[in-house]
C-alpha angles and dihedrals in degrees: 000000000000130000130185124221126162089351091302128116122232121190134201129176143182125195112256094236146087144182134201131233128189109266122247130154091239094052091046093051092048092051090049091050091052092046092238115172103245146130132205113237114178109297092350137082106212113208111197145187123001092352090060091068092051092053093043089057092048095050095032093232134134118264115234123232125225085197128046125187090358098306138077110299110245091197094061118078089196095052099102094042093047093049091048091052094046092050093046091049093052099041110023117197120324112274091217135028110282093354108192120249133166123208128193122241130185121263117238115290117244087228093056141269116339099185094284096145090052091046093049094047092048095051090044091054092048090054092045090053088056090054100259130138095225129197125184123228126187109253096234091050089050088058089054091050091049099043114022106056090120090061094048090258091296119136143053122310122191127185114196103193135158101276103026146006108234121201132191134176110196135178116205089344093307112121113234099171125019126169143135138216126208096226104098140112098321090049091054093047096047095045093046090048091049094057096040097045093237129118121264093240092061092044091052092050091051090049093051097043106046115346118134122190094220107120137284128323140168091279112097094203090051090050094047092050090049092053095050094041089057090048092051094047093047091050092047095050094043090050090050092050093047094048094049091045093051097044113111120217093019107183114256106253107199092182131047117260133217125249120206128185123203139167134086093279089063094056105087115103109259095033094112092051091049091049096048090048089055090048091054089053092050108040110207122228089236127065117243123216093193141352117208145152115241115263087229104030098168094056102034096098093045091050091051092048089051091052090050090052092050095049 
């Protein structure tokens, strides 16, 4: 989440995850004393956001996701309630009547609808209930808004998140191609955990704390992550090439355009080299002036959504 004050950006975030503990008055009072982000729901204590990871490590259990593949998780009965609580915690109520806000939504999946209209309508209603005048923006386009102002918002923006990779090609801020693929961070974590016998939560923590995408080693977790990173990147680049190649009435781009990648999944050292290698193997039908990872990949989408709200 991004806010603007005195022409400066301020960011806040909460992990999109939760876990449940059996309810007891003692446990509830201890969580309150420790200022743990939680709610009591029936016989469960639901620990949410950043605190969920801490408790998952302590109890060596998988965190649960209120979203899956970029949209509300239909397999989780707590998904709507958890998302409502996370959003309210980050934003609070609107400070003015119908305060403008933009929120990112996934682009259509190449494989078909994944509940995106329902997801978008649900998040919109949550924001409306908090007093906001909310407008959706495709996640890939938000990256372009946040990163490509110097090129008049022309180029390719990619957000590699946990549930999806979102892609947008825009010309002068107008989206020409917008799509998403479900192979992203959660795919890497779950597949690597499957072949190493660990849990995905532990694999994700290892990935975020010290993983480098620089070849194989004697570490089996490192090797598993490397394999599935390469699979994700290859699928992403091939999908981008195929979508641009198959698009009819593609605008004539006389000049080369920039490509920028953002999102937490793009953060490991070596990602850019892996991505550019895949690009060389799948030449795109458009010329690229540069290929880079955002200097602030975790906040790129939020920054772009803020710019869209301020426009």
